[in-house]
N, C-alpha and C positions, 0 to 999 in steps of 0.2 A: 569406506567406499561410498561413492555417491548414490543417493536414492533416485537420481534421475535415470530414466531408461537409456540404455546404451544399445545402439544398433550395430550388429556384427554380421558381415558376409563371410561365409566359408566357400572358397572356390577350390573344389577338389573333385576329380573325376572318379576316384575310388569311393563308391557309395558306402561301403562298410566303414572306411576310415573317416569319411565325412560325418557319418552318424556317430562315431566315437567322439569326435571333437565337439559336435553339437551337444551330445549328452553331458560332456564335461562342463561346457560353458553354461548350459541352462540350469546348472545347479544354483546359479545366482539368478533369482527371479527378476532382477533388474536388466538382465541381458536378453535382448530380442535377437534371435539368430535366424538367418536365411541361408539356404545352401544352393550352390550353382555348380553344375558339372563341367561347364566350359567357360572360357574367358569372355566370349561374346555375350553369353547370357547374363553374366555379371555386368558387363559394360552397358547392356541394354536396360539395366534396372537402376541406374544411378540418379534418376530424377529425384528420388528421395535418398540422399546420400547417407551412407553408413558412417559410423564413427571409426570402425576398425574393419580391416579386411585381412583374412588369412588366405594366402595364395600358394597353391601347389606350384612348384617350379616347373614341372613337366605336365602340360595339359594337351589335350588332343588338338587344340587350335592355336597354340602359341606357347613360346618359351617364357619363363618367368621374367627375365630382364625386359623383354619387349612388352609384356602385359603390364609390368610395373610402370614402364614409361608412359603407357597410354592412360593408366589410372591416375598417375601424378599430373598428367596434362589436364585431366578432367577435374580432379579433386586434389589440389596441392596439399591440403591440410590433413588428408586422411592418413591414418596410421596403418601401414601395410606390413604384415608379418609373413615372410616367405618361408615355406616349409618344403624341404627337399629330401629326397631319398639318399642323396650323395653329400658327403662331407668334403666340400671343396673350398679351401680357404680363399683362393683367388676369386672364385665366384661370389662367396659371401661378402668379401671386401668390396667388390664391384657393386653388388646390390645395395649395400649400406651406403656407399658413396652416391648411388643413384637416388637414394631417398627412402629405402626400406627402413622400418623401425627396428626389425630384428630378423635374424636368419636362424631357423631351427632345423635340426636334422631329425628325420623320422626314426624313432626307436621307441622302446617301451615307456620312456619317461616324457615323451613329447607332449602328451595331453597335460601333464602336471606343469611342465615348463610354460606351455601356452597359457594355462590358467594364471600363473604368476605374472607373465608378461602382460596379459590383458589387464590384470589388476593394476600394474604400474601405469599403463596408458590411461586407465580410467581416473586414477588419482591426478595425473597431469591434465586431463581434460577438465576435471572439476576445478582445478586451480586456474586453468585458462579461462573457464567460464566465469569464475568468481572475479578474476581481474578485469574481464570484459565488462561485467556488470558494474564494478566499482568505477571503471573509467567512464562508463555511461552516466553514472550518478554524479561523478565529479564534474563531468561536462555540463551537467544541469545544475550547477551550484546555484543556490538561491541567494540573490541579493535581496534582502527583505524589502527594501524601499522600491524595488522594481517589480518583484513578484506580488507584493501586497500594495495595491495602489490606494492612495488616499492622502489628502492634505488637511483634513479636519483636525481640530484640537484632540479629539478622541483618538485619532490614528497617530498623532504625534506622541501621545502618551504610550500607545502600544509599541511604537518603534523603540522608544526608550527602554521598555521592559524587555523587548526582544534582544537588544544589544547587551543588556545586563545578564540575561539568561545565557547568552552565547559565550560569555566570558568565564562561566563556571560550569560545574557538572551537577548543579542542584536539580532535584526533581522539579518538573514544571507541571502544574495542573491548569488546564485551559478550559474556561467555562464560556459558553455562548450559545445562542439560539442555533437551531439547525440552519445550515447554509451560510454561516458567518465566516467560514474559512479556518476552522480549527486545525486541520491537518496542514494547511499552508503555513500557518504560524509555526507549527512544530518543525516543519522542514526548514523554515527560515532560520530557526535557532540551531538545528543540527548542522546545516551547511555553513553557518557562521562560526561554528565552534571548532575546537581542535580535534573533534571526532569526524570531521567532514569526509575524510578519505575512507572511512569504514561505512558499513551499511546503515541505511535508514529503513527500519522494518516497521510497517504499519499493520495493525490488526484491528478490525472493526468487531468488537466483542458482540454487538447485537446481531451481526450477520452470520454468526457461527452457531450451530445447534449446541445446546448446553452439554450434551453427552460427548461431543467431540472437542470442546474448547480446551479441556485440560491437556489432551494430546497435542492440540495445535500450539499451545503455549510452551509446554514442557517437553514435548517429543514422546516417543514410545519405542519400546524394544520389539523385535520380531516376535510374534506370537502373543503379544500382550493382550490382544482381544481379537475377536473374529474379524478378519480382513487385514490384520496387521502382518502382512506378508514379508515386510522388511523393516529394519530399523529406520526411524525417521527422527531427525533432530528437530527440536522445537524452536519457536520464534526467539526465545531468550538466547539460545545458543547461536542462532543465526545472526543475532544483533551484537555478538561479542565484539567489543571495542567500539561499537557504534551506538545507535539509539533505537530503543523500542518504544513505539507510540501505540498506546492502547486507547482507541476511540470508543466512546460510549461505555466507559468503565463502570458506570453505575448499574449496568445491566448484569454484572457478575452476580451469580447466586452466592449465598452466604458460605456454603461449603468451599467453593473455589476461592472466595475472598480470604478464607483462613489459610489456604495453601499458598496463595499469592503473598500474603503477609510473611509467611515463613521464608519463602524464596527471597524476598527483599531483605529480610533480616540476616539471613545466612549467606546471601550472594552466591547461591548454588542451587541447581535444579536436580531433581531425580526424575528420569523419564518414566512414563507409565509402564509398569511391568519390569522396571529395573531395580537394582539393589544399590548401586553406587551413586555418589553425588558428583555433579559436574559443575565446577566453578565457572562463573561468567563475569564479564566486565561490560555491562551495558548501561547506558544512561536511560532512565525511564521518564517518559512524558505521557500524561493521560489527559483525556478530554471528556466532557459530558455536557449535555444541554440541561441536565437536572441540577437542582440545588442540593449538593452533597450533604451540607450541614442538616438540611431538613430530612434527607434520606436517613441520616444517622439518628435524628430525633424520633423518626417513625419506625426504627428498627430494621430498616432494609439494607443498611450499610454499616459495617463494623467501624466503631469509633477509632480503634487502634490503627486500622488500615487507612482511615480518613486522614489522620495526622501524619502517617507515613508517606502518603501521596501528596499532601497539600503543597509542600515545598514552596516554590514561588508561584502564587496564583496569578493568572492572567485572564482578565475578563474581556471578551471581545464585544465591542459595541454593535448593536443591531444596525442595519443599514439605515433605518428611519431616523437614527440619531446622528447621522454623518453628513447631513446637509448636502452641499454640492458635490460631495464624493460620488453621489449617484450618477451625475452626468460624466464625471471623470472616468468612472468604471464603465459606463455604457459606451462611451467613445472607444475605450480600449477593447472591449469585447467586440464591438462592431468592426474595428480595424482588423482584428485577428480573424474573425469569422469570414469576412470578405476576402482576405488574403488566402485563407485555407481552402475556400470554395471557388476561387477564381471569379469572384463577383466584382463588379465595379464598386468603387468607393461609395460608401453610404453615410449619410449624416442625418441628424435629428432636426426636425422642424422646431420652431419656437414653441408651438402648441404641444408637440410631443415631449419636449423638455419639461414644460410646466406640468404635464400630466404625470411624468415620472416623479417630479419633486413633490407632488401632492399625495403620492401613493405610499402606503405604510409598509409594503414589502414584507409580508409575513414569512416568505421563504428566503428573505435576505439576499445575499450576493448571488447565490445559486439561482434564485428566481429571476433576478435581473438579467443574468447571462442568458438564460433560456428565453426570456421575453424579447431581448433585443435581437437575438439570433433569428427568432421567428419573424420579427418585424422586418429584418433585412430581407427575408425571402418574400414577404408580402409587399414591400415598398415598391412604388413606381418612380421611375426616373431618378433613382439614387437618393430620394428624400423620404424619410420616415415621417408619416403623418400621425396625428394623435389616434386616428382610427386604426392604424396598424399595430397598436399596442393593446391587445386584449387583456386588460387587467382583471384580476379576480374581484368579485364583489366583496366588500368589507364584511367582517363578521361582527355586527353590532351586539352589544351586551343587551340581552332581553330585559325589558323593564320589570318583568315578573321576578327577576333575580333579586330585585331590591326589596327591602322591607319598607314599603311606602315609596312608590316611584314618584319623581317630581312631576308637577303639572305639565301638561303638553305645551303651555304657552311660556314656560320658563326658558331662559336662554340656554344655548348649547353649552356655554361655559359652566353654568350652574349645574346642568345635568351631568357634565363630565366630572365636576368636583364631587357630586353626590355618589356617582358610580365608584370613583377611586376611593372615597372615604368608606363606602360600604365594603369594598374588598379588603381594605386595610384592616377594618374591624374583623372581618370574617377570617382572615389569615394571620391575625395577631401581629400585625405590623411588619410582616415579611415582605419587604419591598421587592426583592428579586422575584418572588413567587407571584405577587400582584402584577408586576410588569409583564411576566410571561403570560399570565392568564388574560390580561387585557390587551396584549400585543402592543404595548407602548414602551418607550424607553424608561429605564429606572431614573435617568436624569430628569425626566419630566415630573416624576413623582417627587424627587428631591426638591425640585424648584417649587412645587406646590406646597411642600412642607415648610420650606424656607419662607415663603410668602404667607404662611399661616392659612392657606386655603383648605388644607386637610391636616389631620393630626394622627400621630401614632399613639394610640391609647393603650 
């Protein structure tokens, strides 16, 4: 039965009988029940439509067939269960033809039959909602080359990896700085794969309190802990036959890493408070802005889980390494923002373009989007000037961080080389870590090594 709240209206003028039905239905904590003694009071409260209505056939202000007609005019999809004191086959057939879900006769077993009938309706509602969600997701299929804009060589390599990942079910590990679009890449792979018609389920590990994360991922049984008033399926079950995307996976604590490893090895989960195992078939994709290999070295991440998750590694380039993609993205964000907010078309001035191209974008694509949307609001006459782009001040590396800072009159190039060499020595040649610390692209460091400007010692 669905853990989603189900709204039920009971329309019954016999207060004792209405109370009996309410008592029976509220044994399920997911059911929210309201009682009405007249047809009109029910009709007056349809602004928040219920999922199910139980309707007494004989009411003080209307007969069941007429009330049913009015309900169906207002809420064609609502499930109406008519309850009558008389067993009349002709009346029952007429009501069912008119759109009633079921016709029940009042006797000592009515409450039990109502309970089972409501259970059947809830299962159908859950299936309908799931299908609606899937149709919505399928309607938003991701064409990687449209959803992820870019023409730079780095993006060409990324598109190649996305295509390869989409053709298989290999686990994918996506690494990139914050704001580079890791979830977008995961969606592009999912919607390009043969799992596209099933769910894409995303979980940001860092956004969920540690004490709740196990229940979020694996589900829990009713009564498993304080507040667990009903069974809840976890994200692994929710992603069955689809894709589960764990963002910021490096934030998992070691105890949960061990449980995740077991789940991935056995391909089954055990809900918190449960005793049985539930098999699942979900593709796993993970993402992090951290260097997982370094996390393993420093004892914060399990080595066995690291190799289980590595799969096909995809490294997203930071925006500062993507050249003119900055302008391509900015134009796309501007067009979308102006359309969504009914603004006149907006464009970047040449000075604004140069300002964007010179900026390092520590917040990557997410920062660019926020920046150009603000600029569109500030701009005059449909043209964004350089002054409309309030860029963050760069974060220079303090000279005191160096063992022997270069003289003030030395060239910028020489100072940059000295800084990079210092951090390469400090972090034992870990290029990814140095690039993240200095907020520069790793390709810049590779070029400096290739030209023998710096060395990995």
